[in-house]
N, C-alpha and C positions, 0 to 999 in steps of 0.2 A: 083547317088542316089537314092534308093528304092520308090519307091510311096506305100503310105497307105490310102489302100480306105474301106471306112466306108460301110459295107452293109444297105441297110434299113431296113432289120430286123431287127440286133442290135439296130437303134436308137430306134424302136420301142421297141424293151425291157427294154431300159434305160427307156423309159416317164413311161411302165408300173410297174416298179419298183420303181421308183419316187412315181408315184401316191398311187400306196400301199402303200411304206411308209408313205407316208404325212397320209393315210386314217388308220396304226398303230397308226402315231404317233397321229392324231385327236382323236383318239380311246381311248388311253393310258389317254392324255389329260382330257375326260370327266370321263373317270372312276377314272379318280384322284380329278376332281370336284366332279359333283355326289357321289364319297366314303365318301368324306371327309362329305358332309350331310348327307348320309344315318349314320354313324358312329357315329354324332352331333345328329342328331335325337332316332338314337338309346340310345346313352348315358343319354339323357334329358325323355325320357320312360322309363329307368331305373330307375334313380334317384327320377323321383317323383311314380313309382312305392313302392320306398321303403319307401316315404313322407308320402303315400297316408299308406302303412301295419304299418307303426310306429302308424300313427295317430289311427286308426284304432286300434292296439291294445292298447293303449290308453283310447280309449271310448271302447272297451271292460272292459280293468281294472273298470274304472271309471264309470262304470254302462249306460254309454251311447249310441248310438244306431252307432257301429262299419261301417254295410255297408255304412248307409249313410254316416258315417264321410271318409268314402275311398270317396265314388264317389264326396262330396266336394273339400278334398284336388286335385283330378285329374280336376276338373272342373276351379277350380280354375289357374290350369295350361295351360288354352286350350284343355284340353279334356273332351270333351262334349259327349263323347259316342255317337254318332249318326249312328252309325250301319252304314256309307256311309265312311270318312275319318279316324274313330278312332272307338277302340273298348274298352272298360275298363269293367273285371268283376271281382269277389268277392265269394272269399268259403269260411265258416267255418263251421265244417272242410275245408282241403284242399284236390282239387280231383286229383290232381297231385302233384308234386313234392317228397320231403325226407318224408312229413309228414302226407301221404294221412290218413283222416277218424278219425287223433287224437285231439280230445277237446282242447281248449285255443289254439289252430292254427287258422290261417288267409292268406288267400292270395291270392293275386289283382294280374293281370296281366294289361298291356296296351299294347296295339297295334297302328302303325300310319302306316297310309300309306303316304309313301316317292315319289314324281311323279320327276322319273329325267330331270333334264335340259337340257341337252346334251345323256345323256349315249341311252336313248328311239330310237337313231336315228341308233345304230348299233344294238341294243342285246335284250331289254326286254323294260316294259312300265309305269313300278314299280317296288318301293321296298316297304317293310317294316318293319319296326321298332317295337323291341319287348321291356319290358321289366318287370318283372316278382319278385314277390317279398314272403316273409313268415313272418309273423309276430306272435310272442308272446305272451299273458296274462298268466303271470306264476306266479300263487295266492299263492303258497306253500313258505311257511317260507318267503315272500316279504310283509305281510301286515303290517301294523306299527305296529300292536301290535299281540305281540307271541300266536298264538292260543294257544300254553300249557299252557299259562297265566291264562286262563280265563275260568269257565265252567260254568253252571247254576245255579249253589249251591257255591260258593267258599268262607271256611271261612278260614280266615288268620290266627287268633292267636294272643295271647300276652303271654310272656315267664310268666311263674307263671299262668294260665288257665289253662293247660295241666293237672297237677294233680288235680283238683276237677270237670272239667264240660269237656262233650263230646262237641267239638266246632261246631258240626251238630247234631241238635237232630229234629229229626223229627218225631212226633204223629202224626201226620195226615192218612187220609184214600182218596185213591183211587186219588194218586197225579199221573199224567204225570209228568217224568223230560225229556226233550231234552237237550241235550245239558252235561253229566255227573256232577260229582261231587268233591270235593275236599276237605280235610281237613289236618292241618297240626296238627294236632292231633287225637281223635279218630269219630266216626261216630257211634251215636246211632237213629236208625230206629225203631219205633217199632210199628209204624202201617200199615195198611194189605191193598194189592190192591196197588202197589206201583210200578211204572215202570220206572227205567233210560233206557235211550238210551244214549253213548256218554261214552268217560272213562271217568272211577271213580275210585279213586286213595284216601288214607289218608295213615298219615305218622305213626297213633297209630292202633288199634282196629277198628276193622266194624263192629258192631252187629246190622244186615239187615236179619234176617230170614226172615221176607214175604219181603221181595225186589226181583224181576227181575232184573238184570242186564247185557247192551246188547252191551257191551264186559263183561266179569266178573270183579265185582270188584278186583281190587289191593292193599291190607293193610298191614300197617306192611313195610312202605317203608325206613321208615325212613331219606326220605330226605322231607325236607322241601322246600316246593317253594315260591318265592316271587309272591305275584297276583299283574297280569297287569296293574291295571288302576292308579295304584303309581305314574307314570313319568309324568301323562298324568292331572286327576285331581287333581291338586295342591291349594291353597286355593292363593296361589300369583296371579294364573290366577284369580281369581272372583273377586281379590280385587281391588280395586279403583288403577285403569289406569293397571290391568291385559288385556290381549287383547282379555281373554273372555268378560270380561265387559266391553271393551274400542267397540267388535264388537257389544253388543245388544245394548247399548249408542247409536250407530253412527244408528245404526234400529228401533230407540225407542222405543223397547221393555225390557228396563228394570227397577226394580223396587231394588234399592238398599237403607238398612233401618236398623236403630238401634234398630225399635222397633220390639214388639210382632207380627208375622201375623199372625189373625185370619182373621174368616169370616168375622168380625162385624170389623175391621180394613180394609179388601180387599172393604169392601162398603163402607165407608164412608173417608176414609184417602188416598185412593190409587186409582188416576184416569194413563188411559193409553188413549191415543189416543181419546183422551175424553172424554174417557167414565170409569164407576167404573171398578175397575179391578175386578169383584165379583160381579153377580146379577145376582137372578135368576137364579140361577146354572151356566151361563155364568163365566168361568175364561176365563181373555182375554190372548192369546198368548206374552209370552214373558219368561225372565228370574225373577224372586225372588229370590233375597240376603237376608238376617238378617244377622247381628253382635251379635244379643241380646243372650243372656246364657240363658233363661229357659230352661226348659224342659219339654214339649216342646216349641222352637223358629217358629216353621209353624204349625198350628196347624187347620185342615179345616175337619169339618163332615158330612156334607153333603153329600146328598142323590144324585145322576143324573146330576155329577158334568159335563158340556160337552165344546164345544168351541162355538163362535156366530155362527156357520153355521149349526146349530139347535141341536135337541138331540141326532143323528146319527153322530156327528161332534165331534173328539176328543181335547178337550184342547193341543193345545203345548204349553209342559210349562216346565222349568227344575229348581228346587227349591231348590237350595244349602245355606247351617245353618253353617258357621263356626265356633258357638260353642256347641251351644242348642240341642234339636233334633226336630225331624221331624213325626207330627203323621198326616195320611191320612185316614181317617174311612169315612165308606157309602158303599151305593150299589148303582148298577147299573153307573160306574164310567167311563167316559171314555176320558182316558189323554195317550198322544203322548210326543216325548222330544222337549224341544226346543232348538236340539243342530244338527247336521248334523246327521243321521241318516238312511241309505237307507234300511232296514229294514220297516218303519213306512210310510204309505204313504201318502201326504197332509203334512209329517212335515216342520214345517218352519223353514227353516234352514243360519244360518249364519255363520257356520265355515262348513270344509272338514274335516279337521284334527283331528278329534277326535267324536267316539261315541257316541249316543244320550245317553242322562242319566238324570232320570227325579227326581228324589232322590237321593242327596248327602250332609250327614255331617260329617262335620269335629268334630265333639264332640264328647268325651266320658265316658259321667259320672262321676260317683266317683269310680265305679268299671266297666273299662274296660269289661272283662267278661259277667257280670253277665244285666248292667242295657241296657237299652231297647234304643237306640240312635237314630232308624227309626221305627216305628208301622204301620204297613198299614193293612189293614183288610177291612172286606167289602162283598156283596156276587153279583155275578152277574156283576161284573168289567172288563175292557181291559184297559191293562195297560201295552205302548209302552214304552223303557227306560229302561235301569239299573238302579238300585239300591246300593247304595254305601258309607257304613259308614266303612271307615279303622280301626275307632281306638275305635268301640262301636258292639254294638249289634241289629241286625236286628230280627225283629220280624214280622212272615207272619202271620194272621189268619182267611186270607180269604177261598170264599167257592165258587163254580162255576166261579171260575176267571181264565183269562189269563195273564198271563207274557209278554211278548216277549222282554225279555233282561234280561241280567244276576245279577244276586243277590251273593256282595260282599261286607264280613264282617268281624270284629273280629270270631263274633260268630255268628248261625245263627239259629234260634228256628222255626219252619214251625208246624201248627195245622190246624182243622176242613177240607173239604173236596174236591173233584173233581176238584183241579185248577192243570194246566198245564202250568210247565217253559218249555220257548224255549228260550235256545243262542245258537245261529249259528257264530263260526269267521267271515261266508263269508261274514255278514251284516257291518263289521267291515270296515275305509274305508282301500283302498290299493294306496302301495307308488305308484306312474304309469313307476318314471324312473326307478325303480328296479326293476318292475315287466315286464318289455314292453323288447321285445329284436326284433333281427333282426338274423332272423336263416342261409338263404341265400338270 
């Protein structure tokens, strides 16, 4: 029988091979364990980057601070941007990715050190988890309010009116209108030194020889457009039990009456937060609603009307009349809307789904084409908020007055001089869910 002898060198080679195999096996186990940890950390960083970018984009759409929002979301998920263990960066517009330099986009990066438990024994000391996401706030076409249905001056018109009158009649001087104009019939502007910036259209003739339009006026379109406030400013929302009524009532800032509202009534028969509603030129913040049928049913002829913070503080009020008219006249008055309105600093807001309006009348008068249902006149005043009379005529006769809002009525007459009207659709609230997207 043959003898088989094992050479010592062969035994040594076997031991080396086994040892190497064990090392490789341990390295693979370490890689599997630490690789899984890195993968989980990387996925977490990406998820938080996505969440941070979405939250920041929503803040950008709603007028918040997107950068602070992004960092807050990251911090709430253990990324404190300490510069040692993790890093969070925010850029708007992005400086990398597919949307470099594009407004309306933002980008969030999150990096996190992942220290290996075993793998560092074999090949490296630390790994890096990364997450990056781009958010977008797209306000084009996604505002709750269609910007095509709003102008600084909008005459909606009623059937039968267009044969006898112009829906927009401007006889004043030195007007600057930012936000365009629209009439569902004719426009007659006989004043001088008038500039209109923004899209301007009419379904009928536009007689405006001394007006500078930028862009040029487009008339005789034949297309009747519905105005944009009708869906949102409805009487049932202001009536007893309506959501706007209830919100103001909950805030303790509601006056609802069937009485004719005058300065005397506001001083003697109306109180809010333990104070007269109107005293010494101070008109208390709040929502004032009357169902009185008088014309006007709300009437103030004071000078220097302001809020309770002093002569430079606007009164935050929204005045709504169900049937009658509104007359607000006087000089040196300061008013902002008591509805959520982004353009008016300091507005006391209790709603975010409506643009701020200060004068609303659902009345019509005996002649919806010619009867003044809202009269606003005076000099040297600042008026924040929309003026809305869907069934009647708005008569504006101010001088040296600025209106920060849209004027929408059945017909509109404007006179006097040196007035500035501004209506910017970007003031209107945005639907964040529709406007916010993750792009990558």
